Each structure stands twice: as C-alpha cells, then as structure tokens.
C-alpha positions in Angstrom: 14.7 0.4 -33.8 11.2 1.2 -35.2 8.6 3.5 -33.7 6.5 1.0 -31.9 9.3 -0.7 -30.3 10.5 2.6 -29.0 7.0 3.7 -27.6 7.0 0.3 -25.9 10.2 0.9 -24.1 9.2 4.3 -23.3 5.9 3.1 -21.9 7.6 0.5 -19.9 10.1 2.8 -18.2 7.2 5.4 -17.4 5.3 2.5 -15.8 8.2 1.4 -13.8 8.8 4.7 -12.6 5.3 5.4 -11.6 5.2 2.0 -9.7 8.3 3.1 -7.7 6.9 6.4 -7.1 3.7 5.0 -6.0 5.1 2.4 -3.8 7.3 5.0 -2.0 4.1 7.2 -1.5 2.6 4.4 0.0 5.2 3.6 2.5 5.5 7.1 3.6 1.7 7.2 4.3 1.8 4.0 6.1 5.0 5.1 8.2 3.3 8.2 9.2 -0.1 6.9 9.9 0.0 3.1 10.4 3.4 2.0 11.9 2.7 3.1 15.5 0.3 0.0 15.8 1.4 -2.2 12.8 5.3 -1.6 13.1 7.5 -0.6 10.3 7.6 -4.2 8.8 3.9 -4.6 9.4 4.1 -7.4 12.0 4.1 -5.2 15.4 0.4 -5.9 16.5 0.3 -3.2 19.1 -3.1 -2.2 20.4 -4.7 -5.2 18.9 -3.4 -4.4 15.3 -3.4 -7.3 12.8 0.1 -8.7 11.6 0.0 -7.4 7.9 2.7 -9.7 6.7 0.1 -12.7 7.1 -2.9 -10.9 6.1 -5.1 -13.0 3.6 -7.1 -9.5 2.5 -6.8 -8.8 -1.0 -6.4 -5.4 -2.2 -10.0 -4.5 -2.6 -10.5 -5.7 1.1 -7.4 -3.9 2.4 -9.0 -0.6 0.8 -12.0 -1.2 2.6 -10.3 -1.8 6.0 -8.2 1.4 5.6 -11.2 3.4 4.5 -13.7 2.3 7.0 -11.9 1.0 9.8 -11.9 -2.3 11.8 -12.0 -3.3 15.3 -9.9 -0.7 17.3 -8.5 0.7 14.3 -10.2 4.0 13.0 -11.3 5.1 9.6 -9.1 7.0 7.2 -11.8 8.0 5.0 -11.6 11.7 6.1 -7.9 11.7 6.4 -6.6 10.2 3.2 -7.4 10.5 -0.3 -8.7 7.5 -2.4 -5.4 7.7 -4.3 -3.4 7.8 -0.8 -5.6 4.8 0.5 -4.8 2.8 -2.6 -1.0 3.5 -2.4 -1.1 2.3 1.1 -3.1 -1.2 0.3 -0.5 -1.6 -2.4 2.3 -1.0 -0.1 0.8 -3.4 2.5 0.4 -6.3 0.1 4.2 -5.8 -0.5 5.0 -6.3 3.2 3.9 -10.1 2.7 6.7 -12.5 2.1 7.5 -13.4 -1.4 6.6 -16.8 -2.7 
C-alpha cells in the first residue's frame, strides 16, 4: 500500500469517527433541550412544536430557528454554542425519513 492510499484510508476513518461523534452530541443536546416539545423522534408536536420529520427547512434555516427561536420556541443563542447548534441541526435533518 502506498503512502497516499494509506493517508486516504486514515482520513476516511477519522472522518467517520468525527461524524458519528458529532451525531451523538447532536442527539444528546436534542434529547436534553428539544424532546419535551418535539419528542424523541421529532414528531410529538407538543405546545405547538413543528413535526421535524416533515420539516422542509435546510440546515442553515434550522440553525437560524434554533439560534433565534420561532413562534412559541425560545432562542438557544445564549444556551448553546454555535458548534452545539450546528450539531443539533445536523441531528434534526437525520430525523427525516430516508428517501
């Protein structure tokens, strides 16, 4: 195996580990802060919450809603870091059915 191939494999493995870690972090934050209204699967709709499994918002729009709030949902700007908000947005996108 040449050096380039080995480097690519290492990079791929590290990328997968980081993605899995980021997904886990997003899930933990979601369960702690969002599941009361959205439910563990994102579809509870308690207190006027949106069904996240059918949301059409893209990642940037989700980040904005999490950061600034929307309707009855408060802002998480002072509660979560930008990195945490990004992790939650990625996790929420994963709640949608796979096509």
